[in-house]
C-alpha positions in Angstrom: 0.0 0.0 0.0 1.4 3.4 -0.9 0.9 6.8 0.5 1.4 10.3 -0.8 2.8 13.1 1.5 0.4 16.1 1.6 2.1 19.5 1.2 2.2 21.6 4.3 -0.5 24.2 4.7 0.4 27.9 5.2 -1.2 27.7 8.6 1.3 25.0 9.6 4.2 27.0 8.3 2.9 30.4 9.7 0.9 29.4 12.7 -1.0 31.7 15.0 -3.7 34.4 14.8 -1.4 37.4 15.1 -1.1 40.1 12.5 2.3 38.9 11.3 1.2 35.3 10.9 -1.7 36.5 8.8 0.5 38.7 6.7 3.0 35.9 6.2 0.2 33.6 5.0 -1.1 36.3 2.6 2.3 37.2 1.1 3.1 35.7 -2.3 6.4 34.2 -1.3 6.8 32.4 -4.7 7.5 35.8 -6.2 10.5 36.3 -3.9 14.0 34.8 -4.1 12.9 32.4 -1.3 10.2 30.8 -3.4 7.0 29.1 -2.0 7.2 28.3 1.7 6.4 24.6 1.1 9.9 24.4 -0.6 11.7 25.9 2.3 14.1 23.8 4.3 12.7 22.3 7.5 15.2 24.3 9.6 13.9 27.6 8.1 10.2 26.6 8.5 10.9 25.5 12.1 12.6 28.8 12.9 9.9 30.8 11.2 7.3 29.1 13.5 9.4 29.8 16.5 9.8 33.5 15.6 6.1 34.0 14.9 5.0 32.4 18.2 7.6 34.2 20.3 6.5 37.2 22.4 10.0 38.6 22.2 11.0 40.9 19.3 12.6 38.6 16.6 13.4 38.8 13.0 14.7 36.3 10.4 17.1 37.5 7.7 16.4 34.8 5.1 18.1 33.6 1.9 20.7 35.3 -0.2 18.9 38.6 -0.1 18.4 38.4 3.6 14.6 38.9 3.3 12.8 39.9 6.5 10.4 37.6 8.3 9.5 39.1 11.7 6.9 38.7 14.5 4.4 41.0 16.1 6.8 42.2 18.8 9.3 43.3 16.2 6.9 45.7 14.5 7.6 48.6 16.9 11.3 48.4 16.0 10.5 49.0 12.3 8.2 52.0 12.9 6.9 53.3 9.6 8.8 50.6 7.7 6.1 48.1 8.8 4.3 46.4 7.1 6.1 47.1 3.8 9.3 45.5 5.3 7.9 41.9 5.3 9.6 39.8 2.6 11.9 42.7 1.6 15.7 42.6 1.3 17.4 43.8 4.4 19.7 46.2 2.4 16.5 48.0 1.3 14.6 48.0 4.6 17.6 49.1 6.7 19.5 51.0 4.0 20.5 53.8 6.4 22.4 51.4 8.7 23.3 48.7 6.1 27.0 49.7 6.0 27.2 49.0 9.8 25.3 45.7 9.9 26.2 44.0 6.6 29.7 42.9 7.9 27.9 40.9 10.7 25.9 38.9 8.1 28.9 38.4 5.8 31.0 37.1 8.6 28.2 34.7 9.8 27.7 33.3 6.3 31.4 32.4 6.2 31.5 30.5 9.4 31.6 33.4 11.9 30.2 33.0 15.4 27.0 34.4 16.8 27.2 38.0 17.9 25.7 39.9 20.9 25.8 43.6 21.8 24.0 45.0 24.9 24.4 48.7 23.9 24.4 49.1 20.1 23.7 52.5 18.8 22.2 53.2 15.4 20.8 56.3 13.6 17.6 55.0 11.9 14.6 56.1 9.9 11.7 54.7 11.8 9.3 57.6 11.6 8.4 60.5 9.3 11.1 63.2 9.5 14.8 63.1 10.1 16.7 60.1 11.2 16.9 59.5 15.0 19.3 57.8 17.4 18.3 54.5 18.9 19.9 51.9 21.2 19.4 48.1 21.2 20.5 45.0 23.0 20.6 42.3 20.3 22.0 39.0 19.2 22.4 37.5 15.7 23.0 33.8 15.1 23.0 31.5 12.1 20.1 29.1 11.2 21.6 26.1 9.4 19.9 23.3 7.4 20.7 19.6 7.7 23.8 20.0 5.5 25.1 22.9 7.7 24.4 25.6 5.2 23.3 29.0 6.6 19.7 29.5 5.3 18.8 32.4 7.6 20.1 34.6 10.4 18.1 34.9 13.5 18.0 38.4 15.0 16.6 38.8 18.6 16.4 42.5 19.5 15.2 44.6 22.4 15.2 48.4 22.1 16.9 50.0 25.1 16.7 53.6 23.9 14.5 54.6 26.9 16.9 52.8 29.3 19.9 54.5 27.8 18.2 57.9 27.9 17.2 57.3 31.5 20.8 56.4 32.3 22.1 59.5 30.5 19.5 61.6 32.3 20.5 60.1 35.6 24.2 60.8 34.9 23.3 64.4 33.9 21.2 64.6 37.1 24.1 63.3 39.2 26.5 65.8 37.6 23.9 68.6 38.1 23.5 67.6 41.7 27.3 67.6 42.2 27.6 71.0 40.5 24.7 72.3 42.5 26.3 71.0 45.7 29.6 72.7 44.8 27.8 75.9 43.9 25.9 75.8 47.2 29.2 75.1 49.1 30.8 78.1 47.2 27.8 80.2 48.1 28.0 79.2 51.7 31.8 79.9 51.7 31.3 83.4 50.2 28.0 84.3 51.9 28.2 87.5 53.9 26.3 85.8 56.8 28.4 83.5 59.0 27.8 79.7 58.8 29.3 76.7 60.5 28.4 73.0 60.6 29.1 71.2 64.0 29.2 67.4 64.0 28.3 65.0 66.8 27.6 65.5 70.5 31.0 67.1 71.0 30.1 69.8 68.5 33.2 69.5 66.3 33.7 71.9 63.5 33.1 70.2 60.2 32.7 73.4 58.0 33.0 77.1 58.5 32.7 79.8 55.8 34.9 82.9 55.5 32.4 85.1 57.4 32.6 82.7 60.4 36.4 82.8 60.3 36.2 86.6 60.2 33.8 86.6 63.1 36.0 84.5 65.5 39.3 85.9 64.4 40.9 83.5 61.9 41.8 80.7 64.2 42.1 76.9 63.6 38.6 75.4 63.7 38.0 72.3 61.5 38.1 69.0 63.5 38.1 70.8 66.8 35.4 71.0 69.5 33.7 74.4 69.8 35.0 75.0 73.4 38.5 73.9 72.5 38.7 76.1 69.4 36.9 79.1 71.0 37.6 78.7 74.7 36.3 82.1 75.7 32.7 80.8 75.0 32.8 78.9 78.3 30.3 80.3 80.7 28.4 82.3 78.0 25.7 79.7 77.6 26.3 78.7 73.9 27.5 75.1 74.7 24.3 74.5 76.7 22.2 75.9 73.8 23.9 73.5 71.4 23.3 70.5 73.7 19.7 71.4 74.0 19.1 71.7 70.2 20.9 68.3 69.5 18.9 66.6 72.3 15.4 67.9 71.4 15.7 68.7 67.7 14.1 72.1 68.4 15.7 75.0 66.6 17.0 78.0 68.6 16.6 81.5 67.2 18.6 84.2 68.9 18.2 88.0 68.3 21.0 90.4 69.2 22.6 87.9 71.6 25.7 89.4 73.3 29.0 87.4 73.0 32.6 88.1 74.1 35.3 87.0 71.6 39.1 87.2 71.5 39.4 88.3 67.8 42.7 90.2 67.8 45.7 89.3 69.9 43.6 88.2 72.8 41.7 91.5 73.1 38.1 90.9 74.3 35.6 92.3 72.0 31.9 92.6 72.8 29.6 91.7 69.9 25.9 91.1 69.2 24.7 88.3 67.0 21.5 87.2 65.2 21.7 83.4 64.7 19.9 80.1 64.4 20.9 76.7 65.7 19.2 74.0 63.6 19.7 70.3 64.1 20.9 68.1 61.2 19.5 64.6 60.7 20.5 61.6 58.7 18.1 59.7 56.4 17.0 57.6 59.4 16.0 60.7 61.4 19.0 60.5 63.8 20.3 63.9 64.8 24.0 64.0 63.7 25.0 67.7 64.2 24.0 71.3 64.1 24.2 74.1 61.6 24.9 77.5 63.0 23.8 80.4 60.8 23.6 84.1 61.4 25.0 87.6 61.1 27.0 90.1 63.1 24.5 92.8 64.1 26.9 94.6 66.5 26.9 97.8 64.4 23.1 97.7 64.0 22.5 97.1 67.7 24.9 99.9 68.7 23.5 102.3 66.1 19.9 101.4 67.1 20.8 102.1 70.7 22.4 105.4 69.8 19.4 106.4 67.7 17.0 105.4 70.5 19.0 107.5 73.0 19.1 110.5 70.6 15.4 110.2 69.8 14.6 110.0 73.5 16.8 113.0 74.4 15.4 115.2 71.7 11.8 114.1 72.1 11.4 114.3 68.3 11.0 110.6 67.6 8.9 109.7 64.6 7.9 106.3 63.5 6.4 107.3 60.2 7.7 108.2 56.7 7.7 111.9 57.5 10.3 111.4 60.3 12.5 109.2 58.1 12.4 111.8 55.4 13.4 114.5 57.9 16.3 112.5 59.2 17.4 111.8 55.6 17.3 115.5 54.8 19.2 116.3 58.0 22.0 113.8 57.2 22.2 114.9 53.6 22.6 118.5 54.6 25.4 117.6 57.0 27.5 115.8 54.4 30.1 118.1 52.9 29.2 117.1 49.3 26.2 117.8 47.1 23.4 115.3 47.9 20.3 115.0 45.8 17.4 112.7 45.1 15.2 112.2 42.1 11.9 110.5 41.3 11.9 107.3 39.2 11.4 109.4 36.0 14.7 111.3 36.7 13.3 114.6 37.9 15.1 116.1 40.9 12.9 116.5 44.0 15.5 117.3 46.7 18.9 118.9 47.1 20.8 119.5 50.3 21.9 122.9 51.7 25.4 122.4 50.4 24.1 122.2 46.9 22.0 125.3 47.1 24.8 127.3 48.7 27.2 126.1 45.9 24.9 127.1 43.1 23.7 130.3 44.9 20.1 129.7 43.8 17.0 128.5 45.8 15.8 124.9 45.7 12.8 125.6 43.4 15.2 126.8 40.7 17.1 123.5 40.9 14.5 120.7 41.2 12.9 119.1 38.2 15.0 119.6 35.1 16.1 123.1 36.1 19.4 121.9 37.4 20.7 121.5 33.8 21.0 125.3 33.5 23.9 125.2 35.9 25.9 122.8 33.7 28.7 124.0 31.4 27.2 124.2 27.9 29.8 121.8 26.5 28.7 119.1 29.0 24.9 119.3 28.7 24.5 116.9 25.8 26.6 114.0 27.1 25.4 114.3 30.7 21.7 114.4 29.6 22.3 111.3 27.4 23.9 109.4 30.2 21.2 110.3 32.7 18.4 109.4 30.3 20.1 106.0 29.8 20.4 105.3 33.5 16.7 106.3 34.1 15.6 104.0 31.3 17.8 101.0 32.3 18.2 101.4 36.1 22.0 101.3 35.7 24.1 103.3 38.1 24.9 106.9 36.9 28.5 108.0 36.9 29.9 111.0 35.0 32.2 114.0 35.3 30.9 117.4 34.3 31.3 121.1 35.2 28.8 122.9 37.4 28.6 126.7 37.9 29.7 127.7 41.4 28.4 131.0 42.8 31.1 130.7 45.5 33.9 130.6 42.9 32.2 132.5 40.1 33.3 129.8 37.7 32.4 126.3 36.5 34.1 123.6 38.6 34.5 119.9 37.7 32.5 117.4 39.7 32.3 113.6 39.9 28.6 112.7 39.8 27.2 109.3 41.0 23.7 108.1 41.5 22.1 104.7 42.3 18.5 103.5 42.2 16.6 102.4 45.3 14.3 99.5 44.5 11.4 97.7 46.2 11.2 93.9 46.6 10.0 93.5 43.0 12.8 95.5 41.6 10.8 98.6 40.8 12.7 101.8 41.1 11.4 103.9 44.1 13.9 106.8 44.0 17.3 107.9 42.8 20.0 109.0 45.3 23.0 110.9 44.1 26.1 112.9 45.1 28.3 115.5 43.4 31.9 115.5 44.5 34.1 118.5 43.7 37.2 117.3 41.8 38.2 120.5 40.2 41.5 120.8 42.2 42.4 117.3 41.3 41.6 117.9 37.6 43.8 121.0 37.7 46.6 119.1 39.3 46.3 116.3 36.8 46.5 118.8 33.9 49.5 120.5 35.5 51.2 117.1 35.9 50.6 116.3 32.2 52.0 119.7 31.2 55.2 119.2 33.3 55.6 115.7 31.9 55.4 117.1 28.4 57.9 119.8 29.2 60.3 117.3 30.6 60.0 115.1 27.6 60.6 118.2 25.3 63.6 119.2 27.4 65.1 115.7 27.2 64.6 115.7 23.4 66.2 119.2 23.2 69.2 118.0 25.3 69.6 115.0 23.0 69.3 117.1 19.9 71.9 119.6 21.3 74.4 116.9 22.2 74.0 115.4 18.7 74.5 118.8 17.0 77.5 119.6 19.2 79.1 116.2 18.5 78.7 116.8 14.7 80.1 120.3 15.0 83.2 119.1 17.1 84.1 116.5 14.5 84.7 119.0 11.8 87.7 120.8 13.5 88.9 117.4 14.9 89.1 116.0 11.4 90.9 119.2 10.3 93.4 118.9 13.1 94.1 115.2 12.2 94.4 116.1 8.5 96.9 118.9 8.9 98.9 117.0 11.4 99.2 114.1 8.9 100.2 116.5 6.1 103.0 118.0 8.3 104.2 114.5 9.3 104.4 113.6 5.5 106.7 116.6 5.0 104.5 118.7 2.7 105.5 121.8 4.6 109.2 120.9 4.8 111.4 118.5 6.6 110.2 117.2 10.0 112.5 116.4 12.8 112.1 113.2 15.0 111.0 115.3 18.0 108.4 117.0 15.8 107.2 113.6 14.6 106.8 112.5 18.2 104.7 115.6 18.9 102.6 115.0 15.8 101.9 111.4 16.9 100.9 112.8 20.3 98.5 115.2 18.5 97.1 112.4 16.5 96.6 110.2 19.6 94.9 113.1 21.4 92.8 113.7 18.4 91.8 110.0 18.2 90.9 110.0 22.0 88.8 113.2 21.6 87.2 111.7 18.5 86.2 108.7 20.6 84.7 110.9 23.3 82.7 112.8 20.7 81.5 109.5 19.2 80.4 108.4 22.6 78.4 111.6 23.1 76.9 111.3 19.7 75.8 107.7 20.3 74.3 108.7 23.7 72.5 111.5 22.0 71.1 109.2 19.4 69.9 106.8 22.0 68.3 109.5 24.0 66.5 110.8 20.8 65.5 107.3 19.7 67.5 107.5 16.5 69.5 104.3 16.9 68.4 101.7 14.3 68.8 98.0 15.2 68.9 95.1 12.7 68.1 92.0 14.8 69.5 88.7 13.5 70.6 85.4 15.0 74.2 85.9 16.2 76.7 83.0 16.6 78.0 83.7 20.1 81.2 81.7 19.7 82.1 83.6 16.5 81.3 86.9 18.2 83.5 86.2 21.3 86.4 85.1 18.9 86.2 88.4 17.0 86.3 90.4 20.2 89.3 88.5 21.6 91.2 89.0 18.3 90.6 92.7 18.5 91.7 93.2 22.1 94.6 90.6 22.3 97.3 93.1 21.2 96.3 95.5 24.0 96.3 92.7 26.5 99.7 91.6 25.5 101.0 95.1 25.6 99.7 95.6 29.1 100.9 92.2 30.3 97.4 90.8 31.0 96.4 87.1 30.8 93.2 85.9 29.1 92.4 83.2 31.6 89.5 81.3 30.0 87.0 81.7 27.3 84.1 79.3 27.8 82.8 78.4 24.4 79.4 76.9 23.4 79.5 76.4 19.6 75.8 75.9 19.2 74.5 78.9 21.2 73.0 81.9 19.5 71.4 85.1 20.7 69.0 87.6 19.0 70.4 91.0 18.5 72.2 93.5 16.3 75.7 92.2 15.4 77.5 95.6 15.5 75.8 96.8 18.7 76.5 93.5 20.4 80.2 93.6 19.4 80.3 97.3 20.6 79.0 96.3 24.0 81.4 93.4 24.5 84.4 95.5 23.3 83.4 98.2 25.8 83.2 95.7 28.7 86.5 94.1 27.8 88.0 97.6 27.3 86.9 98.6 30.8 88.5 95.4 32.2 91.8 96.3 30.4 91.7 99.9 31.7 91.1 99.0 35.3 93.2 95.8 35.7 96.8 96.4 36.7 99.7 94.6 34.8 99.9 90.9 35.5 96.2 90.6 36.1 93.7 88.2 34.5 90.6 88.6 32.4 88.1 85.9 31.6 85.1 85.7 29.2 82.4 83.2 30.0 79.1 82.2 28.3 76.2 80.5 30.0 72.6 79.8 28.8 70.0 80.6 31.5 66.2 80.3 31.1 65.7 81.4 27.5 68.6 83.9 27.5 72.4 83.8 27.3 74.7 85.4 29.8 78.1 86.7 28.4 80.3 87.7 31.3 83.6 89.6 31.4 85.5 89.0 34.7 88.6 90.8 35.7 91.0 90.9 38.7 91.2 94.7 38.7 90.6 97.4 41.3 86.8 96.7 41.8 84.0 99.0 42.5 82.6 100.2 45.8 79.0 98.9 46.5 77.5 102.4 46.6 78.7 103.0 43.0 77.6 99.8 41.4 74.4 101.4 39.8 75.8 104.9 39.4 78.4 103.7 36.9 75.6 103.1 34.4 74.5 106.8 34.6 75.7 109.1 31.9 79.0 111.0 32.6 79.6 109.0 35.8 82.6 106.8 36.6 83.5 104.9 39.6 86.2 106.5 41.8 89.5 104.7 41.5 92.7 104.7 43.4 94.4 103.6 40.2 95.0 106.6 37.8 94.2 105.7 34.2 95.0 108.3 31.6 92.5 109.0 28.9 89.8 107.2 30.7 86.9 108.9 28.9 83.8 110.9 30.0 81.7 108.0 31.5 79.4 107.2 28.6 80.5 103.8 27.7 78.5 101.8 30.2 75.5 104.1 29.9 75.4 103.6 26.1 76.1 99.8 26.5 73.2 99.3 28.9 70.8 101.3 26.7 71.8 99.3 23.7 71.4 96.0 25.6 67.9 97.1 26.7 67.0 98.2 23.2 67.7 94.6 22.2 65.5 93.3 25.0 68.5 92.4 27.2 70.4 94.1 30.0 73.8 94.6 31.7 74.5 93.8 35.3 77.6 94.0 37.5 79.0 92.4 40.6 82.2 93.6 42.2 84.4 93.3 45.3 86.8 96.3 45.8 90.4 95.2 45.5 89.5 91.8 44.0 87.8 92.6 40.7 84.5 93.0 38.8 82.2 90.9 36.6 80.0 92.6 34.0 77.3 90.4 32.4 75.6 91.1 29.2 72.2 89.2 28.9 70.5 88.8 25.5 67.5 86.6 24.5 68.4 83.4 22.8 
């Protein structure tokens, strides 16, 4: 007997009454690359049934095109892509993320292992409008037939976007709470009212702000008991108050409570405090400490007592607004400056007696807008503009302008300031202002500027004079040298040996005088700002070598020893080549002049913090301490027991220092009388 296998029904392949089961049964699968469901492998059909019957979001990526077969729970993950996504290639359905997920499928088709990710992020098109960020926990695993071929890939997915957002919100909330706590702590630390936190039954300081430290005299508090840190509180009742608050939990409010504190060097100071002791509790309701918060009202208490005494003695006490206005007017009249007030729209409604006396006109000729008539005409526009802006915005008013003074019969400069008084809602109630006479200060300032300008002009004139005189002196000097040279050559007849000696002395004196004139001219150019610098990178080793070559004949002639030249072949400085050589030659030349025969001179180079120190050290006569800075002044030389002929006029060091500073460097000196001196040129590297 034979039997024929009946083809499976669509209800057997796509079981269930859910929406996706019905849609799967209605889809013409034979038109897809998968073909009719009856021809699918048993592994694929079994997995399809499992997917459709699962309450967990699941999707099958089937066949070569990875066609989608998904269950009811997976619909929400598709959004507007459902129901068109059923039976469609994955590359089309998820085209916006295909480049991210395709490698997973390719790897799995070629033997790759199943994949799991508990926090995958995708930017997806699941609703009308722009793409949106979404997070998922998902797994993908291969579905194989009996031969081991991958016929589909099972995707189990759970959207965790809400959870991730909640975690992010929680993180932001934690950060905000931490920031708020820090801000609150900063506010407490900087608050003008004093605040301290006391921990435990021993009332140990856990926190105190700046105002509290200021109150008790800047002593060591944190971690110490109240009576140990502030022992003078013993016997004043504060420890008992703290014990009571901690035991009962009832807050204590004190008004103008007297206290004696040793704030400065043990001196007892009587003070008055407004404060609150409030118990602190942990999450279980256990009282763990006390917060002390309050303000120093000593000045207010004393002022109030003085006011009460004065009011009682004068029998003119008033508790209404008229009395307050009278006291204000009295105080304003007593102040030795102009005091005034204005209504919120900017119209003056009060001026003190000092103002009226200064202007020499009655109050009714000042209030309102009439005060502007007393302004200097040149100041009216800008002062009106500034006052209008302050009235409109409520910003403080501050300006300088000139006001006519009947006392002085002239306009005088005043500094004018005004601030707005506001109510609790911020509405301006009144403007209060003052005018302070600054005319004498303005006059002094102008005189100072004039004197400064005259001094600068005089300095320039001096420099121009020195420059002109130096040029004028060079002309006869050149003539003296020229005629002496002609005579020495015999153009005027035979010259004897004695005459030649005298002519050489003339030339030597001329050269010395020419050098002095050159120094004066250089100094004049520096003073007038006419020296031009060409800054380049200078090879220090080459520079030192050239200077040594130039002075070596003089050193040999005088019998001096060049002890050491410290070389650094790679070091350079930024400066003008000629000016740098001029400075070094001057420093070495000074060492030659003031070092007796048989002495030693050393040149040293040392890099220091982005600069280079070039030092010239000698074993000469040295310089007295009181003259170390004066030697850099023009026309000043250190006094010396050693007579040196032709020593100059004292401009060399002055010029050298100015040149060094013009190149952003400097020259310093260290010296011990009788042992020698060290001059150091510093230039940027």
